[in-house]
Backbone as ProteinMPNN parsed JSONL, in Angstrom:
{"seq_chain_A": "MTSFRAIILAVLASVVVTGCNTVKGAGRDIESVGQAGSDAID", "coords_chain_A": {"N_chain_A": [[-83.472, 13.695, -18.78], [-85.463, 13.416, -20.728], [-85.889, 16.051, -21.42], [-83.59, 16.731, -22.662], [-83.656, 14.897, -24.766], [-85.916, 16.052, -26.25], [-84.9, 18.418, -27.003], [-82.866, 17.857, -28.614], [-84.438, 16.81, -30.725], [-85.899, 19.025, -31.59], [-83.722, 20.431, -32.528], [-82.911, 18.915, -34.681], [-85.178, 18.997, -36.293], [-85.447, 21.698, -36.926], [-83.151, 21.947, -38.495], [-83.678, 20.209, -40.814], [-86.006, 21.699, -41.826], [-84.682, 23.87, -42.435], [-83.005, 23.066, -44.384], [-84.652, 22.283, -46.33], [-85.884, 24.838, -47.244], [-83.526, 25.993, -48.274], [-82.956, 24.274, -50.293], [-85.198, 24.781, -51.809], [-84.998, 27.451, -52.352], [-82.524, 27.548, -53.98], [-83.418, 26.285, -56.199], [-85.139, 28.035, -57.25], [-83.459, 29.982, -57.916], [-81.768, 28.833, -59.741], [-83.831, 28.473, -61.673], [-84.453, 31.134, -62.327], [-81.941, 32.062, -63.554], [-82.042, 30.426, -65.881], [-84.26, 31.368, -67.305], [-83.295, 34.015, -67.756], [-81.235, 33.326, -69.489], [-82.821, 32.465, -71.441], [-84.391, 34.698, -72.365], [-82.237, 36.198, -73.091], [-81.249, 34.891, -75.382], [-83.467, 35.033, -77.118]], "CA_chain_A": [[-83.141, 12.808, -19.891], [-86.524, 13.672, -21.682], [-85.881, 17.433, -22.136], [-82.467, 16.595, -23.73], [-84.209, 14.475, -26.093], [-86.839, 16.939, -26.926], [-83.884, 19.616, -27.525], [-82.097, 17.218, -29.813], [-85.5, 16.543, -31.809], [-86.114, 20.304, -32.045], [-82.531, 21.04, -33.499], [-83.057, 18.146, -35.973], [-86.475, 19.445, -36.976], [-85.049, 22.935, -37.498], [-82.033, 21.881, -39.617], [-84.466, 19.818, -41.782], [-86.652, 22.765, -42.302], [-83.959, 24.817, -43.095], [-82.441, 22.363, -45.456], [-85.697, 22.313, -47.426], [-85.891, 26.127, -47.809], [-82.399, 26.265, -48.904], [-82.95, 23.731, -51.789], [-86.223, 25.469, -52.59], [-84.341, 28.748, -52.876], [-81.72, 27.087, -55.139], [-84.084, 25.831, -57.226], [-85.628, 29.343, -57.743], [-82.169, 30.856, -58.453], [-81.374, 28.151, -61.017], [-84.959, 28.593, -62.758], [-84.277, 32.492, -62.917], [-80.966, 31.966, -64.5], [-82.547, 29.771, -67.085], [-85.124, 32.354, -67.854], [-82.516, 35.001, -68.055], [-80.461, 32.891, -70.634], [-83.612, 32.172, -72.573], [-84.437, 35.786, -72.621], [-80.993, 36.758, -73.819], [-81.259, 34.373, -76.852], [-84.724, 35.564, -77.848]], "C_chain_A": [[-84.283, 13.436, -21.048], [-86.321, 15.076, -22.317], [-84.678, 17.549, -22.887], [-82.982, 15.918, -24.908], [-85.158, 15.378, -26.903], [-85.953, 18.171, -27.449], [-83.319, 19.004, -28.655], [-83.26, 17.108, -31.111], [-85.786, 18.089, -32.299], [-84.902, 20.915, -33.013], [-82.668, 20.371, -34.829], [-84.02, 18.734, -36.903], [-85.986, 20.851, -37.61], [-83.961, 22.949, -38.616], [-82.788, 21.048, -40.943], [-85.257, 20.911, -42.753], [-85.771, 23.662, -43.015], [-83.251, 24.379, -44.333], [-83.359, 22.548, -46.714], [-85.854, 23.697, -48.151], [-84.624, 26.454, -48.615], [-82.39, 25.789, -50.378], [-84.049, 24.332, -52.593], [-85.803, 26.743, -53.256], [-83.242, 28.573, -54.066], [-82.317, 26.818, -56.294], [-84.798, 27.017, -58.093], [-84.473, 30.156, -58.504], [-81.82, 30.108, -59.803], [-82.539, 28.28, -62.101], [-84.637, 30.006, -63.361], [-83.135, 32.518, -63.775], [-81.193, 31.488, -65.954], [-83.349, 30.722, -67.829], [-84.39, 33.61, -68.362], [-81.789, 34.661, -69.313], [-81.349, 32.666, -71.743], [-84.071, 33.518, -73.209], [-83.334, 36.521, -73.447], [-80.981, 36.21, -75.274], [-82.31, 34.859, -77.59], [-84.269, 36.993, -78.216]], "O_chain_A": [[-83.894, 13.874, -22.131], [-86.53, 15.284, -23.512], [-84.632, 18.415, -23.76], [-82.734, 16.379, -26.022], [-85.126, 15.393, -28.134], [-86.421, 18.865, -28.352], [-83.286, 19.65, -29.702], [-82.946, 17.305, -32.285], [-85.887, 18.255, -33.514], [-85.065, 21.66, -33.979], [-82.586, 20.974, -35.899], [-83.772, 18.949, -38.09], [-86.177, 21.042, -38.811], [-83.903, 23.813, -39.491], [-82.389, 21.334, -42.072], [-85.195, 21.002, -43.979], [-86.086, 24.163, -44.094], [-82.932, 25.176, -45.216], [-82.969, 22.874, -47.835], [-85.942, 23.785, -49.376], [-84.728, 27.18, -49.603], [-82.032, 26.43, -51.366], [-83.972, 24.432, -53.817], [-86.12, 27.085, -54.395], [-83.143, 29.401, -54.971], [-81.784, 27.093, -57.369], [-84.987, 26.976, -59.308], [-84.636, 30.834, -59.518], [-81.615, 30.741, -60.84], [-82.258, 28.204, -63.297], [-84.543, 30.176, -64.576], [-83.338, 33.051, -64.866], [-80.694, 31.985, -66.963], [-83.092, 30.873, -69.023], [-84.846, 34.214, -69.333], [-81.673, 35.523, -70.184], [-80.905, 32.643, -72.89], [-84.161, 33.58, -74.435], [-83.585, 37.326, -74.343], [-80.742, 36.941, -76.235], [-82.086, 35.129, -78.77], [-85.03, 37.745, -78.825]]}, "name": "protein", "num_of_chains": 1, "seq": "MTSFRAIILAVLASVVVTGCNTVKGAGRDIESVGQAGSDAID"}
């Protein structure tokens, strides 16, 4: 039972880390689109 619990915790931790990286990447993408729009206006 302890090993099952450790596996579940490892899976949850990897999902959380992956989610944070995805949100961080999306933020960078949005920032680059905003920068491109700003450059196009100038």
